[in-house]
C-alpha positions in Angstrom: 113.6 75.3 88.7 113.8 77.0 85.4 110.1 77.9 85.5 110.9 80.0 88.6 113.6 81.8 86.6 111.1 82.6 83.8 108.4 83.9 86.1 110.9 85.8 88.3 112.4 87.4 85.2 109.0 88.3 83.9 108.2 90.0 87.2 111.5 91.9 87.1 110.7 93.0 83.6 107.2 94.3 84.6 108.7 96.1 87.5 111.3 97.8 85.2 108.5 98.7 82.8 106.6 100.3 85.6 109.6 102.3 86.6 110.1 103.5 83.0 106.5 104.6 82.9 106.9 106.5 86.1 110.0 108.2 84.7 108.3 109.2 81.5 105.3 110.6 83.5 107.7 112.7 85.7 109.5 114.2 82.7 106.2 114.9 80.9 104.7 116.6 83.9 107.9 118.7 84.2 107.7 119.7 80.5 104.0 120.7 80.9 104.8 123.1 83.8 106.6 125.5 81.4 109.8 125.6 83.6 112.9 127.6 82.7 115.7 125.7 80.9 117.7 125.2 84.1 114.7 124.0 86.1 113.7 121.6 83.3 117.2 120.3 83.1 117.3 119.7 86.9 114.0 117.9 86.7 115.2 115.6 83.9 118.5 115.0 85.8 116.5 114.0 88.8 114.5 111.5 86.8 117.5 110.0 85.1 118.6 107.6 87.9 115.1 106.1 88.0 115.1 105.7 84.3 118.5 104.0 84.2 117.6 101.8 87.2 114.3 100.7 85.7 116.0 100.0 82.3 118.6 97.9 84.1 116.0 96.0 86.0 114.0 95.3 82.9 117.1 94.0 81.0 118.1 91.7 83.9 114.5 90.4 83.9 114.6 89.7 80.2 117.9 88.0 80.5 116.5 85.7 83.2 113.5 84.9 81.0 115.8 84.0 78.1 118.1 81.9 80.3 115.2 80.1 81.8 113.7 79.3 78.4 117.0 78.2 77.0 117.9 75.9 79.9 114.4 74.6 80.5 
């Protein structure tokens, strides 16, 4: 039972990490395009929900891993 929590949490953490990497790539590509300040700000604001969602997913996954290790 607790082994499932650990592996499920690890999978969630990896998915969150992938989302963070995608977010960083989007912002870096927007910076490389030499956009104006307003366009760059809009691109960063567009990537922000992905960044926060991925961070939340990663944190929940790490919590599941710690919970599974503590209880198991």
